Structure formats: structure tokens, C-alpha cells
C-alpha positions in Angstrom: 6.3 -24.3 -9.5 9.3 -26.6 -10.9 9.2 -29.9 -10.9 12.1 -32.6 -9.9 13.5 -34.8 -12.5 10.9 -37.7 -11.6 7.7 -35.0 -12.1 7.0 -34.4 -8.0 6.3 -31.3 -7.1 8.7 -30.4 -3.9 7.8 -30.6 -0.7 6.2 -27.3 0.9 8.6 -24.8 2.4 11.9 -26.2 1.0 13.3 -23.8 -1.7 15.3 -26.4 -4.6 17.6 -24.5 -5.7 18.7 -20.7 -5.8 17.1 -18.1 -7.9 18.8 -15.9 -10.4 17.9 -12.9 -12.1 18.6 -14.5 -15.6 15.6 -16.0 -15.6 13.2 -13.1 -15.2 13.3 -9.8 -17.0 12.9 -7.4 -14.3 14.2 -4.4 -16.7 10.5 -3.2 -16.2 10.9 -2.0 -12.8 13.0 0.8 -14.1 12.2 4.3 -13.7 15.8 5.9 -14.9 17.9 4.0 -17.2 21.7 4.6 -18.1 22.7 6.2 -20.9 26.6 5.8 -22.1 28.7 8.5 -23.8 31.0 6.2 -25.6 33.2 9.2 -26.5 34.0 9.8 -22.8 34.2 6.3 -21.6 37.6 5.2 -21.1 36.6 1.2 -20.7 38.0 1.1 -17.2 35.1 -1.1 -16.5 34.4 0.1 -13.3 30.6 0.2 -14.2 30.9 -3.4 -15.1 32.3 -4.4 -11.9 30.1 -2.5 -9.4 26.8 -3.4 -11.1 24.6 -5.6 -9.1 22.7 -6.9 -11.7 25.4 -7.8 -14.4 23.5 -5.3 -16.8 26.5 -3.6 -18.1 27.9 -5.7 -21.2 31.8 -5.6 -22.1 33.0 -7.4 -24.6 37.2 -7.4 -25.4 37.7 -5.4 -22.4 35.4 -2.5 -23.8 32.2 -1.3 -22.3 29.6 -1.8 -25.0 26.4 -1.0 -23.3 23.3 -2.6 -21.2 21.4 -5.3 -20.8 18.1 -3.3 -20.5 16.4 -6.7 -20.0 17.8 -6.9 -16.4 18.9 -3.5 -15.7 16.8 -1.8 -12.8 17.9 1.6 -12.8 19.9 1.6 -9.7 22.4 4.2 -10.9 25.2 2.7 -9.2 27.1 2.4 -12.7 26.7 6.5 -12.9 27.8 6.8 -9.2 30.8 4.7 -9.8 32.0 6.2 -13.3 35.1 8.2 -12.3 34.8 11.6 -11.7 36.9 12.9 -14.7 35.0 10.8 -17.3 31.2 10.4 -16.1 30.4 8.6 -19.4 27.2 7.4 -17.9 24.3 9.6 -16.9 20.5 8.6 -15.7 17.9 9.7 -17.9 14.1 8.9 -17.2 12.6 6.1 -18.6 10.6 6.9 -22.0 7.1 5.6 -22.0 
């Protein structure tokens, strides 16, 4: 439990601040992982917009990969990739 600025524990039943997935590695929950075919990708960034975990990495307006520490394998990126492109496919997570 996180202590306040004076080193005190918060009172029970109080949530001192909002949570964020950035503080936790949640990629271990994944059964499927996204795989990018960069030759097919048009960099429309729909995957980046739609990803509920902010796990799509883009730089300078281009899709460059996935943050596998936070990707939970939901497949939204693959579903939202335009039908004529389909640059993202979901594969079984390797052991």
C-alpha cells in the first residue's frame, strides 16, 4: 500500500489516486499476440487509436510495433486494421 507524503497509510476504503496500467506489466495475461506485417501496413494508425491498452507504438506518424509488456492480446488492433490491409494478425503466444 502506498503511503502519503508524511509516511502515513491511507484510511481504509479510500482510493488515494487513479490506477494506471503503466505501473504494471500486464502482458503475461496474453494468450494471443499481435504480429505486424510492416510491408502491408499503411500507417493509418487506426490500431493505435483503438487499442484499449495503449500498446501500439508509433513514431513520426508510423506504426513501429507493440508494447508487449502491456498488450493483453485482445485483438482489437487486428480487427480494426482495414479489410484491404490486414497488416496485423493474432498468433498463439509462444511458451
